[in-house]
N, C-alpha and C positions, 0 to 999 in steps of 0.2 A: 542587418544582423548577419553574422558569420556562421555558416554551417559548421557544426562540431567537426574538427579536423584531427582530433587525438583521442585515443581510447581512455576511458575513465573506469576505475574500479572503486568500490566503496564498501564500507562495513558500518553497521550501526549497533551500538550496545545500549540496551534498555533494561529497565527493571520493572517488576510487577510486585505490588504489595497489597494483599487482600483485595484482589480484583480478578475478574474473569476476562482475560485479554482476548480470547477468541473461543466462544462456545461451539461445541460439536452438536449439530441438530440431530445426528443419528445416535447420540449417546446422552440424551436427556439434557443437552446444552452444557454438559460438563466441560471444563477447559480441555483443550486438545492435548493429547499425549501420544508419544510414539510407544512402541512395544517395550522399550527400555525404561519407560516412566518419565522421560524428559518431556517438558512442555513444548508445545508448538504453537506458532501463529502462522496461519496460511499466507502465502504470497497474495492471495486475493484480498484478504483482510487488510494487509499492509497497503496495497494499492488503493483500497477504498479510503483509507486514512490520508494517503497522499493526495488523492483527488479532493477530499474535503478541505485540506489545507490550501491547495491551489485555488479552490473556490474562495476561501477566505482572503486569499491574496489578490482576488479580482481576475483570475485567469478563467477563460472559457473552458468548460468541461462538458464532454458529451455524456458520459455515464454518470448521472447524478442520482443519489438515493432520494427516495420520496420525501424523507423528512429534512432534506437539505437542498431542495430544488431552488434554483435562482431564477427560474422562468415558470411559465404556466403550462408547460407541456407534460402530459401524463404518460408518455411513452417515448422510447428512443426513435420510433418511426416518426412521430409527430415532430420531434426535435430536428430530425434530418429533413423532413418535408418542408419545414419552415425556412430552410436555407435556400435563398433564391438561386444561388449559383449551382447548388446540387440539383435543384429542380430543372434547371436548364440542361444539365448533363443528362438527366433521366429522359427528358423529352427529345433530346437530339439523337438522330439516327447514326451520327458519325462519331459520337463520343465513346470513349473506352472506359474500362474499369480503372485504368491508371488515371484518367482525368477525374473520375469520382474520388479516388483515393487522395489525389493531390489537393483537391479542394477541402476534403474532410480534415486532412492533416494541417492545412493552413488555418482552419477555423477553430479546431479544438486541441488544447494542449495535451490531454490524455491520449488522444488518438495518435499524435505524432510521437508520443513517448512510449506508450505501452502497446500500441496497435489496437485494432478493433475488427471484429467481423460484422459486416453489414449484410444481414440476410433478412430481407423484408419481402412480403408478398406484394402484389400490385396494389397501389394505393390511389390517391387522387391523381397522380401522374399517369396512372394506367400501366406502369411498368414495374416489374419486380426488381429487386436488388440482390446481388450476391457478390460482394466485394470483400476481400480479406486484406488487411493491412498488418504487416509485421513491424512491431515497434523496436527501437534500439535499446530501450531500457528493460533489462531483465532483473528480477528480484527473486531471491531464494526464500524458502520458508524459514522463519525465525525458530531457533531451537534453544532451549535453556541449557546452561552449562552443566547443571546437575539435575537429577530427578526432582520433580516438584511434589509437594504435599498439597492435596486438595481437601478443603473443608466444605462440607455440605450442611446446609441449614434449612430446616422446614419452615415455610412461611404460611401464614393464614391471613384471612381478611376478617374484619370486624364490622362490616356493614352488609346489608342485604343487597343482592343484585336485582331482585324482583320485589314488588310490593308485598307486604305481609305484616302480620301482627307482631311477630317476635323477631328480634334482631338475631341473625345467625352469625356463626363464626366458622365458615367453611374452609377446609384445607385447600390451599391454592396450589401447593407444589413445593419444589425445592429450589434453593439458590446455591450456587457453587462458586468457590473462589480459590485462587492460588494464594497460599499464605505468603510466600516470597519466592522470587525467582529472577535470575539475571539471564536475559536472552540476547542472542546475537543473530543478525541476519546480514547477508551479503548481496551485492548487486554489481552490475556492470552496464556500461553504455557502449554500444557497438557503432563504430563510425560508418561502416558500409550501409547499415540500415538507417543511420542518422541522415545520410545523404539522400536516401529515398523518401524519407518522411519530412525532411526539412528541419530536423531537430538542431537547435543552434547552441552556441556557447552560452548565450543568455538563458536559454531553457535549462541548461545544466546547472547554472547558478541558482535558478529558482527551485529546481529539484533539490539541490543541496540545502537550501533554506527550509524547504518543506520537511526534509528528513530531520533536521535539527529541532523542529518545532512540531513533531509528528502528533503529539497528544494535546496540543492546545485546542480548546473548544471541542473536546472529544468526550467530556464527562457524561456518564449515564449511571443508572442504578447499578449496573454490573461493573462499571469502571468509575468509582467516585473521583472527584477532582483530586489530583496529586497522587493517585494510586499507580499511575503509569507514567514513567519518566524516561526520556532519552538522556543518557549520560554523555555519550561521545559519538561523533560521526568521524570515521577515518576515510579520507578522500585522496585517492592516488590518481594523478593526471600523468599519463604517459607522454612521451615526446613524439610519437608517431601514430599513424592510424591503426596499425596492428598491435602496437605496444611492445615494450622491451621484454615483458614477461607474460606468461599465461595468467588468466584471471585466477585459476586455481592456486598458482604459486603466490600470487599477490595476497589472496585471501588467507592462505596459510601463514603468511608473515605476521599476522595478528595472533599473538599467543597470550595465554592467561594461566594463572596459578592461584590456588586457594591460599589464603593467609591463615585460615583457621580450619579445623576439621569439618565443621558444619556451618557454612556461611549463612548468615541471617540478614545481611545487608550488603549493599553494593561495595562498600569499603573493605569487605572481607575477600575481595578478589583483586589481583594485581594484573594489569594488562600491559603488554609490551609489543612494540612493532619491530620485528627483526629487519635490519637494513638490507635493502636491495640496491646494488650499485646502479647509479644513474636514475633512480626513481625515488622521489621525495614524497612523503605523506603529509597531508594537511590534517591537523587534528582540530575539530570543531566541538566546543562544548555545547551540549544540548541546553535548551531553555524552555 
C-alpha cells in the first residue's frame, strides 16, 4: 500500500428532515445551533459516524461506542493492552513514544486517520502511557445553510416503572427535532501527517466511501431511517503534497444559492463548483 502522496480536500452536503442530527447535552439535548440560529453538527459527532461506517466495512477501530463494539473490551485501556505489540513496547526500556504510536497507527484505522491521545495510568504492564498522535484527516463542524426551525414535543410513558396497583402516565420529558435543514461540512487530508501515521491512498478511498454512506445503519429514535441523507460528496485531489491551492480556497469554490425564498427540501438549493485551474473535482452521489 502506498502512503498518501498528494493533498486531498473534500466537502459533504447532507440534509436533515424531522430529526435531531446532534443534540446538545448542555441545552436539554436540543439540536445544536450557533448564535445566528444556524444548525450545527460537531466534528466529534461526524467522526463518530465515520468510525461506525468503518466498523461496518470491517476496518479495525480503536474508539468504539459501547453500543457498537466489535470486541469484548470495556475500555480503551483494555483494547490497547490486548495488543501484543503494544505490550512489548510498554515493557521495553528502549522503546520510545514513536514506537508506540507507529504500532497503534498500523493497528487501527481511526488512529492513523484522526489521531489519538493515549493517556493511561499504569496497568497490567506496570507502566503508564502518555502518547499523542496527530492524524492527517481534519473535519470541520457541519453548519446549515439557513437558520433552522426546531420543533419540541412533550413525551410521556404509559406503563409503570415500579410495581403498583394503578397504571401511571408519568411525564418523561421532551423530544426535539429539526424540521428541515441542509448542512455542509468540509475536511482535508494532510500529506505530512499521513507520512507519520502511515495513512495510505487506499485509506483515503475507504474514507470517501464512508462519507458517501455516512448515515447507513445509523437510525435511532432521534434519527429515524431516511431522515438523514448524504446528497453529495465533493472530492478534490491535488497533484502535489502541499496542493495547488489552500484548503480555504478550495472549500470556497463550492457555492450555493436558494431557488425559492424559504427552502423546504434539498432541491430548493442549487450547488455549483467554481473551476480552479489544474484542480479537478470528483462528485460522488450519496447513497
